[in-house]
C-alpha positions in Angstrom: 108.6 94.1 138.7 108.0 93.4 135.0 107.3 89.8 135.8 104.8 90.8 138.5 102.8 92.7 135.9 103.0 89.9 133.4 101.8 87.4 136.1 99.0 89.7 137.2 98.0 90.1 133.6 97.9 86.3 133.0 96.0 85.6 136.3 93.4 88.3 135.9 92.7 88.7 132.2 92.0 85.1 131.4 89.3 84.6 134.0 87.7 88.0 133.1 87.5 87.1 129.5 86.0 83.7 130.4 83.3 85.2 132.7 82.5 88.5 131.0 82.9 87.5 127.4 84.0 89.8 124.5 80.6 91.3 123.8 79.4 92.1 127.3 80.4 95.3 129.0 81.6 97.1 125.9 82.1 100.8 125.9 83.3 102.5 122.7 84.0 99.0 121.2 86.4 97.9 124.0 85.4 95.2 126.5 86.3 95.3 130.2 89.0 92.7 129.7 90.5 94.6 126.8 90.6 97.8 128.9 92.2 95.9 131.7 94.8 94.4 129.4 95.5 97.9 128.1 96.1 99.2 131.6 98.4 96.2 132.3 100.4 97.0 129.2 100.6 100.7 130.2 102.0 99.9 133.6 104.4 97.4 132.2 105.7 100.0 129.8 106.1 102.5 132.6 108.2 100.0 134.6 110.4 99.2 131.6 111.0 102.9 130.9 111.8 103.6 134.5 114.3 100.6 134.6 115.9 101.9 131.4 116.3 105.4 132.8 117.9 104.0 136.0 120.3 101.9 133.9 121.2 105.0 131.9 121.8 107.0 135.1 124.0 104.3 136.6 126.1 103.9 133.5 126.5 107.6 133.2 124.6 108.0 129.9 122.4 110.7 131.6 122.6 112.9 134.6 118.9 113.8 134.8 118.3 112.5 138.4 115.0 114.4 138.7 113.7 112.8 135.5 114.7 109.3 136.7 113.1 109.8 140.1 109.9 111.1 138.4 109.8 108.0 136.2 110.3 105.7 139.1 107.6 107.4 141.2 105.1 107.3 138.2 105.9 103.6 137.8 105.5 103.0 141.5 102.1 104.8 141.7 100.8 103.0 138.7 101.8 99.6 140.1 100.3 100.4 143.5 97.0 101.4 141.8 97.1 98.2 139.8 97.5 96.2 143.0 94.6 98.1 144.6 92.5 97.4 141.5 93.4 93.7 141.8 92.4 93.6 145.4 89.0 95.2 144.6 88.4 92.7 141.9 89.3 89.8 144.1 87.0 91.2 146.9 84.1 91.6 144.4 84.7 88.1 143.1 84.7 86.6 146.6 81.5 88.5 147.5 79.8 87.3 144.3 81.0 83.7 145.0 79.5 83.7 148.5 76.1 85.0 147.4 73.3 82.4 147.6 71.7 81.4 144.3 
């Protein structure tokens, strides 16, 4: 799953920076692309933490099944919301691309 987030980050952040630019769309000093990258990093960290907790559970280093399940669900919800956001961005891009000039 970590590779999925990294691939999404590479495929979505670069075009956004190219189209939007660094100065356009800033709120509190952060551009849209920077905010998006921050969210990618956050989801990536959640997935890594969940994987680490699963590994600790399997190797017997912890017995907190509820904590592991909670981390897995948080990671899953974050990834699904990331995929929904990706779909919305692609839909918006396609709509803009099909507009007559």
